[in-house]
C-alpha positions in Angstrom: 109.4 109.9 107.5 110.7 106.4 106.5 113.6 106.0 104.0 113.6 103.8 101.0 116.4 101.4 100.1 116.7 97.9 100.2 100.4 87.3 95.5 98.4 88.7 93.2 96.5 91.9 94.0 92.8 91.9 94.8 91.1 93.0 91.7 89.0 96.0 92.9 87.3 98.1 90.2 88.8 101.5 90.8 86.6 104.5 91.1 87.7 107.5 89.1 90.7 109.0 91.0 90.1 112.3 92.5 87.9 113.6 95.3 88.3 112.4 98.8 84.6 113.1 99.3 83.6 110.4 96.8 81.7 107.4 98.1 83.9 104.4 98.6 82.7 101.4 96.8 85.4 98.7 97.4 85.5 98.4 101.3 84.3 94.9 102.1 85.4 94.4 105.7 82.4 94.0 108.1 83.8 92.5 111.2 86.9 92.3 113.2 89.1 89.2 112.5 90.1 86.9 115.5 93.3 84.9 115.5 94.1 81.8 117.6 96.6 82.9 120.3 95.8 86.7 120.1 93.3 89.0 121.7 92.3 92.3 120.2 94.1 95.2 122.0 93.2 98.2 120.0 91.6 98.9 116.6 90.0 101.5 114.4 87.6 100.5 111.7 87.1 104.0 110.4 83.2 103.6 110.5 82.4 107.0 111.9 81.7 110.3 110.2 85.2 111.8 111.1 88.5 110.8 112.3 88.4 109.6 116.0 90.8 112.1 117.7 90.7 110.0 120.9 92.8 107.5 118.9 94.6 109.7 116.4 96.2 113.1 116.3 96.8 115.2 113.3 100.3 116.2 112.2 100.6 119.4 110.2 103.5 121.4 108.8 106.7 120.2 107.2 108.6 118.5 110.0 111.4 119.7 112.3 113.7 120.8 109.5 111.1 121.9 106.9 111.1 118.7 104.8 110.5 115.9 107.3 114.1 115.1 106.9 113.7 113.5 103.5 113.4 116.5 101.1 109.8 116.2 100.8 107.9 119.1 99.0 104.5 118.9 100.9 103.0 120.5 103.8 100.6 118.3 105.9 97.1 119.7 106.4 94.1 118.3 108.2 92.0 118.9 105.1 93.6 115.9 103.4 92.2 113.4 106.0 88.7 112.1 105.9 86.4 109.1 106.4 84.6 107.7 103.4 81.4 105.6 103.7 81.0 102.3 102.1 78.0 101.7 99.6 78.4 98.0 100.1 78.2 97.8 103.9 76.2 100.7 105.5 78.0 101.7 108.7 81.4 100.5 107.5 83.9 102.9 106.0 87.6 103.7 105.3 90.0 106.4 106.1 91.2 108.4 103.0 94.6 110.3 103.1 95.3 112.4 100.1 98.1 114.5 98.5 97.3 117.4 96.3 99.0 119.7 93.9 97.9 123.1 95.3 99.6 126.1 96.8 99.3 126.3 100.6 101.4 128.7 102.8 104.7 128.1 101.3 104.4 124.8 99.3 103.0 123.6 96.0 101.7 120.3 97.5 99.7 119.4 100.5 99.5 116.0 102.2 97.9 114.2 105.2 99.6 112.7 108.3 98.1 111.3 111.5 99.5 109.3 114.5 98.8 107.7 117.8 101.5 109.5 119.8 100.5 109.9 123.4 97.3 108.0 122.8 98.4 104.4 122.0 101.6 102.4 121.5 102.6 98.8 121.2 105.7 96.7 121.4 106.9 93.1 121.7 104.1 90.5 122.0 101.8 92.3 119.6 100.4 91.8 116.0 100.1 95.1 114.2 98.1 95.3 110.9 96.3 97.4 108.4 94.3 96.8 105.3 95.5 99.5 102.8 94.8 100.4 99.2 97.2 103.1 97.8 94.8 103.5 95.0 96.2 106.6 93.2 99.8 106.1 94.0 100.9 105.5 90.4 103.7 108.1 89.5 107.3 108.6 90.7 107.3 111.0 93.6 104.0 109.8 95.1 103.8 107.4 98.1 102.3 106.2 101.3 103.6 104.6 104.5 102.3 102.8 107.6 105.2 103.0 110.1 106.1 103.4 113.8 108.3 105.6 115.9 109.4 105.3 119.5 106.8 106.0 122.2 109.3 105.3 125.0 112.5 107.1 126.0 115.2 106.5 128.7 114.3 107.7 132.2 117.4 109.9 132.3 116.8 111.6 128.9 114.3 114.1 127.7 114.2 112.5 124.3 115.4 109.7 122.2 117.3 110.6 119.1 116.7 109.2 115.7 117.8 106.4 114.8 118.9 105.5 118.3 115.2 105.0 119.1 114.6 103.0 116.1 112.0 103.1 113.4 109.6 100.3 112.0 108.3 100.7 108.5 105.4 98.2 108.1 104.8 99.2 104.6 106.3 101.8 102.2 104.6 101.8 98.8 105.8 104.3 96.1 104.6 105.0 92.7 108.2 104.7 91.3 108.3 100.9 92.2 104.6 99.9 91.6 105.0 96.1 91.9 106.8 96.0 95.2 106.3 96.8 98.9 109.2 97.5 101.4 109.2 96.5 105.1 112.1 97.8 107.1 113.7 98.6 110.4 116.1 101.5 111.1 118.5 101.7 114.0 121.8 103.2 115.2 125.2 101.5 115.5 126.4 103.7 118.4 124.8 105.4 121.3 126.7 108.7 120.6 125.4 110.2 123.9 121.9 110.2 122.2 123.1 112.8 119.6 122.5 112.5 115.9 125.4 111.6 113.6 124.9 111.4 109.9 127.1 108.2 109.6 125.3 106.5 112.5 122.3 104.8 110.7 121.6 101.1 110.2 118.9 99.9 107.9 117.6 96.5 107.0 114.6 96.4 104.4 113.2 93.6 102.4 111.0 94.0 99.3 107.9 92.0 98.6 106.7 91.2 95.0 102.8 91.3 94.8 102.7 88.9 91.8 105.2 86.3 93.2 104.2 86.8 96.8 107.8 86.7 97.9 111.1 88.6 98.0 112.4 89.2 94.5 115.7 87.5 93.5 117.1 91.1 92.7 116.0 94.3 94.3 113.8 96.5 92.1 114.7 99.9 90.6 112.5 102.8 89.5 110.4 102.1 86.5 107.3 100.6 85.0 105.1 103.5 86.0 102.3 104.5 85.8 100.5 101.3 85.9 97.3 100.9 83.9 94.0 100.9 85.6 93.6 97.4 84.5 96.6 96.2 86.2 96.0 93.6 88.9 99.5 92.9 90.2 100.6 96.3 91.4 100.3 97.6 94.9 97.9 100.1 93.6 95.5 97.6 92.3 93.6 96.9 95.4 93.5 96.3 99.1 96.2 94.2 100.8 96.8 93.3 104.4 100.2 94.8 105.8 101.4 93.3 109.1 104.1 92.9 111.6 104.4 90.1 114.3 106.6 91.5 116.9 108.4 88.9 119.1 111.0 89.3 121.9 113.8 88.6 119.5 112.5 89.5 116.0 109.9 91.3 113.9 108.2 89.5 111.0 106.9 91.4 108.1 104.1 90.1 105.9 101.7 91.1 103.2 98.5 89.1 102.9 99.9 86.6 105.5 103.0 85.9 103.3 106.1 86.5 105.6 108.8 88.0 103.4 111.2 89.7 105.9 112.3 88.6 109.3 114.6 90.8 111.4 116.4 89.6 114.4 117.4 92.2 117.0 120.5 90.6 118.4 123.9 89.3 117.0 124.7 85.5 117.2 124.6 83.9 113.9 120.7 83.2 113.9 121.0 83.3 110.0 123.5 80.3 110.0 126.5 81.7 108.2 126.2 85.3 109.7 129.6 86.7 110.8 129.6 87.6 114.5 129.8 91.2 115.4 128.3 92.4 112.1 125.0 93.4 110.6 124.0 90.7 108.1 121.2 89.9 105.7 120.5 87.0 103.3 117.7 85.6 101.1 116.7 82.1 101.9 113.8 79.8 101.1 111.1 79.4 103.7 108.1 77.3 103.1 108.9 77.4 99.3 109.1 81.2 99.1 112.1 83.5 98.9 112.4 85.3 102.3 114.7 88.1 103.3 116.4 87.6 106.7 118.4 90.1 108.6 120.0 90.6 111.9 121.6 92.9 114.5 120.1 96.2 115.5 120.6 96.1 119.2 124.2 97.3 119.1 124.6 99.0 122.5 123.3 98.7 126.1 122.0 102.2 126.6 118.8 101.5 124.7 117.6 98.5 122.8 115.0 100.1 120.6 112.9 97.1 119.6 112.4 96.0 123.3 110.3 99.1 123.7 107.0 100.4 122.6 106.3 102.5 119.4 103.4 104.6 118.2 101.7 104.2 114.7 101.8 106.8 111.8 99.9 106.9 108.6 101.3 109.4 106.1 101.2 110.4 102.5 103.8 112.5 100.8 105.2 114.1 97.6 108.8 114.0 96.3 112.0 113.7 98.2 115.6 113.0 97.6 116.5 109.9 95.4 116.4 106.7 97.4 114.5 108.5 100.2 111.1 109.2 101.2 108.4 108.8 98.4 110.5 107.4 95.7 112.4 110.4 94.5 111.5 113.6 92.8 107.9 114.2 91.6 107.4 114.0 87.9 105.5 116.6 86.0 103.0 114.1 84.6 101.9 113.0 88.2 98.1 113.1 88.7 96.5 114.7 91.8 94.6 114.4 94.0 96.4 111.1 95.0 94.4 109.2 97.6 95.2 106.1 99.7 92.3 104.2 101.5 92.8 102.4 104.8 90.0 100.0 105.7 91.2 99.4 109.2 94.1 99.4 111.6 94.2 96.7 114.3 96.6 95.6 117.2 96.5 92.2 118.8 98.1 91.1 122.0 99.8 87.6 121.7 98.5 85.4 124.6 99.9 81.9 123.6 103.4 80.6 124.3 103.9 80.1 120.5 101.8 80.1 117.4 101.6 76.3 117.7 100.8 76.3 121.4 97.1 76.3 122.3 97.7 77.1 126.0 96.5 80.7 126.5 98.1 82.8 129.1 96.4 85.8 130.8 97.7 88.5 133.2 95.4 90.2 135.5 96.3 93.8 136.9 94.1 95.0 139.7 92.7 97.3 141.2 92.2 99.5 138.3 92.1 102.4 139.0 94.8 102.0 141.7 95.8 104.5 144.4 98.7 102.9 146.3 99.4 99.4 145.2 99.0 97.7 141.9 98.6 93.8 142.0 99.7 91.4 139.2 98.0 88.0 139.1 100.1 85.5 136.9 99.1 82.3 135.3 100.5 79.1 136.9 104.3 78.7 136.5 104.8 82.2 135.2 107.1 84.6 137.1 108.0 88.1 135.8 111.6 89.1 135.7 110.8 92.8 135.0 107.9 95.1 135.3 108.1 98.7 133.9 105.6 101.5 133.8 105.5 104.4 131.3 103.4 107.5 131.2 101.2 108.3 128.1 104.2 110.1 126.6 106.2 106.9 126.7 108.6 108.1 129.5 109.8 105.4 131.7 108.7 106.4 135.3 109.2 103.1 137.3 110.9 99.8 136.9 111.0 96.8 139.2 112.9 93.5 138.9 112.0 91.9 142.3 108.7 91.2 144.1 106.9 91.8 140.8 103.6 90.6 142.1 102.8 94.0 143.6 104.0 97.4 142.5 103.8 100.6 144.7 102.4 103.3 142.5 101.7 105.7 145.4 104.5 108.1 144.1 102.9 108.4 140.6 100.9 111.4 139.8 97.3 110.8 138.9 96.7 109.9 135.3 96.9 107.1 132.7 99.9 104.7 132.5 101.0 101.6 130.8 102.5 98.7 132.7 104.8 96.3 130.7 105.4 92.9 132.2 108.3 90.7 130.9 108.4 86.9 131.9 111.1 85.1 129.9 110.1 85.2 126.3 106.6 86.5 127.0 105.5 90.1 127.4 102.2 91.9 128.2 101.2 95.5 128.2 98.2 96.7 130.2 96.7 100.2 130.7 95.7 101.4 134.1 94.8 104.6 135.9 96.4 106.0 139.0 94.1 108.1 141.2 
């Protein structure tokens, strides 16, 4: 689970907090947005009658050490994940993930968690976004996160340890800090033979102020909860669009298309006065808005986490250690059930050289399915410098740095694979079948 450290909300009339079976009245999305320079790669609009298990898997239990690593009090259950229909747009709906104050097996609280592990992952060259309303998250110890964990691991390793594999928190919203959102990366300073060390954890996180639509001058502390139902400038006041734009050298975090945190992977003084060889962050003005910039998460050559693909997670939780998980210990006055609504999750592939460049580039991979050779057709003047193939678990099974127009896949077992093509600053990911 992610760790907490370091615009005006849409005014949606809130239904009475409570049942996840209630009819959703405020979901207004009716079509998939398109963006210049991007093509839709994957999406879930949550318009069916139940969770699409071809796209998502349920996570149940209490994590590998009994508290998800953050001191949480909840046990995840499939009963807390459901689809709500919209009364405004028939056929359109939203995902509801709830936490409850109820005894279940060995815990006083239950929660909901789903992820795309083994089903879908994304990396550099993508835009990943979700429209989310943490409607009932109003008390200390309540929270919701849209985040990502590694889908790939080194070919010579059976796993990738946290935080050596990295973590991306697209949004963390907690009731203890109601007027702010946090967007973060987690990483390791040292390889340590792919083993966990308590000291070996780097983190760069920037807060977003919903009212000011920028990073606050001073990071917020716990307080000002619970917000009133009439409040329009808290994260729980309505739907917001949470997004990352993932480039080859950085990740840009935004809320409602306001970029507030830019993290650069490599050292090198991209922040102007950043000292070489050190992690660094600063707050600067960009387009008239205060923006948090940070750098340096690729510290070692064995594995550069943000060069690789991650899977997506949607999770709600209860309690936790101070400054960790869902904003600290749960308070006695917290109201349950506590429901968060997700209108959609969408992933786009970047196809243009830059946001300002209208020249679209496309890569064709054929035949698909393939049995012996997989061919790659490049646009004019594009030459790949590396092609890698991973299986659906994220394990690297093949890598080629020469003659990248044709890949011999005869040795691969039959199944579904992802091919990642790197050409300078551009990157494409394609799915193919080996038979």
